[in-house]
N, C-alpha and C positions, 0 to 999 in steps of 0.2 A: 608810811604804813605796816604792818606786821600778821606775817601770820608765825603761825606758831601747828606744829603738830604731836598730838598724842598717841597713845593707847589706843585704839577703843574702848577703855569698861570703862565702866559707869564713876568709877575714883578717880578720870582722871576726867569728869568733867568741870569738878570746881578749878580744874587754872583753867578751863577756856572761862570758864565766869565770873573767872580770876579778871585776867586778862581783859574783857568786855567793860570790867569794872569800871578799871584802869582808863583805860579810851574816853568810855562816859565823862568821867576828871577829866580828862583832858578835854576833851571838848565842851565843856565850864555847862557841863549840863545841871536839872535840879534830881535830889535828893530821889524826889516819884521818877523821873526816870528813867537813873540812872536800876534803881533796881526793876523796872522794866523792862531792860536791857538785858539783865540780868535775868530776870524769869524768861526771854522770849530765844536765848543765847542754851539754857537749860535745854526750857523743852523743847527746840530745837536739836540740840544734841538726843536727846532721849531720841527721839522721833528715827535718826539717823542708829541711834546705836541697835534701831530694835531691825537693822535693816541688817547687820552681822559686817559692818564694813572691819576692818583689815587695823589703821586705823580712823584719827578728825583728825578736820584743818583748819584750821580760823583761821584766816582772814580777815583786819579791819583796820576801817580808816574816817580815823576821828576827823573830826575839821568844824569851825568854828559852831560851836547848837546842834551841831548832828553825828555819829556816828554808823556807817552805816558794814553792815559783817556778811561773812558769804561764811560757811560754815560748807565742809565735804564728806561725802565719810567715803571715804579711796577702800576695793577692795567691795563693798556692797554690792549684793543681789537688789537690783533698777527692780521698782515695781512704779503703779500710778496710783494706789491708793494708800495716802499718807492720812498718820495716826486723827480720827478725825478732833477727840478734846485738844491737842494736842495744837496742830490750830486753830482752832478757832481760839486757842488762849495768847500763842502766838498776835494775832490778827487783832487780840484787845488790846496791845501790849503796841505794839507797830503800828508807824504809821505807813511801811509799803514794806510787802513781806510778798517772795518770792516763791514757789518753793514747787522740781522738780524734781521729784522725784526715780523718777524717768531715765533722768540720766546718765552718763559714767562720769565722771562717779558722783551718787547720787547728790544735790543742792538745793540750801538752807539762804535765803538772800533778806538779812533784815537789815530794818533800817530806823533810828527812836533821835526824835528829837526832841531839841528843847521843848516846842510847849503842842504835849499830843493833838492828834485829825480830831477832830469831834468828828 
């Protein structure tokens, strides 16, 4: 398990995407699934940034053939309405998605495995 916290600014999303990419390599995911995970983390981060958090935290759980990522936005204003386009993108590329923007802090959880679930 790896956890990283960065300032809630768009230029730091790349750090979270890079951490997710490293976890994807550790989990031995294909290049396509590696890219899916990076995209899901980027979209989830953007969704949380819209809520105005102080920081973004990302917890990564790589294992053989899958990576679970939980992102949260500490200090963000809770809302029950996620960005619909970001949610559609995340759901299209991840095997499991849980979005709870009403939580304190708001969270987005994604799981990407070696083989996409159809």
